[in-house]
Each structure stands twice: as C-alpha cells, then as structure tokens.
N, C-alpha and C positions, 0 to 999 in steps of 0.2 A: 263488589265486582268491578266497579269503576276504577277503584284504586289498583286492583290487580292488572287491569288493561293498561293503565298509565305506567305501572312499574314494568310490565312486560315490554312495553314500547321503549321505555328508557334503557332497559337492559339490552334489547335488540339494537338500539341506536349505538350504545357504547361498544357492543361487540363488533358492530360493523365498522365503526371508527377505528377500534383497536386492530381489527383484521386488516383494514386498508393501510394503516400505518405500518404494520408488520410486513405487508407485501411491498411497501414502498422502499424498503431497504433491501438493496441487492445483496444476495447471499455472500458475495465476496467482500462486502464491506460491513457485514454484521458482526463486528468484532470491536472490542474495546482494547486499546493499546496505550501504553504509558510512553510519554515522550522521553527521549534519551536523557539520562542523568537528571531526571525530574520526578516529582511526586505527582505531577499532573497527568491525568489520563483523558483520552478522548475516544468516543465511539466513532469509528471510521466513517460510518454512514452519516452521522450528524455533521461532520466536518467536510466530507469529501464527495458525497453523493451528487451526481449531476455534473461531475468534472471528469476530464480525461486524465487517467492516472498511469504513471509508470512506476510500478513497485519493483524495488531492487534490493536484493540482499548484498550488503556491502562488507568490506573488511579493510582494516587500516594498513596492514602489512602484507600486501599481495602484489603480484605482477600487474594486476588489473586495477590497482588502487588509483592510478592517474585518471581513471574514468570519472572520478569525482568532478574533475574540472569540466568535462563534457556534460555531465548530468546537471551541474549548476548552470551551465550555459543554456541548456534546453529549458530549464526551469525559468531562468531570467527572460528568455526570449518569448516563451509562450504562456507564462502564468497569468497575464492579463486576459488571455483568451479562454481561460478555464482549464489550463493544464497544470498538474502538479506531480512532481517527483516525490515519492515516499521511500525513504531509506530505512532499511532494517539490518543493522549490524548483526553479523552472525559469526560465531567462532566454531561453527560446524567443521570448518576446514583448517582450524588451528592458526588463524592469521589475524587475530584481533586481540587487543589488550583485555585483560580480565575486567578491568574497571571501566564502567560506562563514562565516568568522568574523563578518563584518559582518551576514550574514543571521541567524545565530544570536543575535547581540547584539540585532538589531532585534526578532526574535520574543520574546526574553526581556524586553527593556525595554518594548516597546510593548504587547505583548498577553499577557505572562506564559505563553507557550505551554509546556505540559507534555507534550502528546502527542508521540509520536516523530517526529522530523524526520530526513530522510535527505539524502544528498549531492545536489547539483544534478543534475537529470535532463533529458534531452531527451524531450519529450512530444508535440511536433507531428508529424503523420503523416509528413511529408517526411523527417525524421531521427530518429524516435522510437527510444529505446533498447529493448532486448528486452522489459523489463517492460511498458512503455507500448505496444509493438507487440502484445503478448498481450492487454492490457486493451482497446485500441482495436479490435483485430480481433474479439474476442468480443462486444464491445458494439455493434460496427458504427458506432462513433463515436469520433473522436479529439478531444482538446482543441483548440478553436479559439481559446481564450484562457485566462488564468489562472483558477484556482479551479473547474476542471471536477472533478466528483466521480464516482467509481465506487463503488457499494455492492456489497459481496461478502457472500454468506451464509456460514454456518459451514463449508460444503463448498468454499469458495473460488470459487464461481461468481458471475458478475455478475448481479445482480437489478435493477440500476438504474444509469443513466448520466444525470447531471445537469449541465447547462451552467452557466456562470458566474453567470447571473442567478438561479439557484435558490439561495437563501440557506440556511444551516444550520438556521434555524428554520422553514423551509418546512413547512407542515402535511403534505403528501403525503410528503416525505422523512422527517419524524419518525415518521409512521405506519408507513412501510415498515421503518424501523430497529426500532421497537418490536415489530413483527410477527415479526421475526427473532430477538428476544431471548428 
C-alpha cells in the first residue's frame, strides 16, 4: 500500500509538471519550424516565448519586398529589449523562388537579413498551415498578400494584425512595439 501511495504521488507530480509545461507554451508558438534552407528545426515556444514577436510572411520578388530593410532595422533596434522579427517566406502569391537556398541567398545578399527566417510556409486562408491557421483565426484576418504582419505580446497573444501596406516604420506599428517592450 505504501508503494502505491508513493507511486500515485509521483504520477500526480509528473502530470502536474507536464500540464504546467504544456500551459506555459502559448498556443501561437506551439509549433516546430525548420530554419530556412537548413535541416535544423526549432520549437517556436522554446526559442521565442517571452519575447515580443513580429511574424511576417515574406516574398523575394514583390512590390513590398523592400520592407525587408525596415524589418531588419526594427530587429536591430529592438532585439536587445526582447523583440524578434520572424520571417516566413511564402509562395502563396507566386512571388518567391522555388528553392529555399535561393530565398536565403536573396535575403542575405539583397537585404543582409539577420532576423530568423523559416521554411516556406502556406499562409493564405484556403490552405494555411497550422501556424498561420492559428494566427489568422485569432486575429480574424489571414494574409491577403505578402508582408502581412502579426504582432504578438510576450504572452504569445496577437495584439495587432497589419496588412502589406503597413510598412515596418509605420508610426502606429512602432508605437505598439515600443509599448510592449
């Protein structure tokens, strides 16, 4: 009987720890993504929980592509304060090279992108992958074009959804980021 009580206590303690750990990961970050043109993957929660995030679907050959420069500037300016831009190339709107290596090369050579970039992702509502389904559902808005931005607070909740025409230096976007830091 004593063994059963000890075993029950251990199982209960493990279940409580596992449950707490699962709750600690915000639903919008509970995804594993592969870094762009890499074999290395990361669970977004493990790498970015507790940070202010700007998640952006990107494209290499689009009228909004120059926003890479502004996104990189935001990342450089605020990264030490816990802000991260996460880029997700998408060919949903047919403006990205097929090869991830070519996307990576374009970002490096054309815009010196240092913020994390991930594998190509489906973002449009009709075929959005689970991460963008979660973001789109919570925001009530899915990307209709490249460079749609979701701003997440340190708890992983969406506090802003910005269409493609909202540039990274937009006063309202910058004020919202600064208010979260």
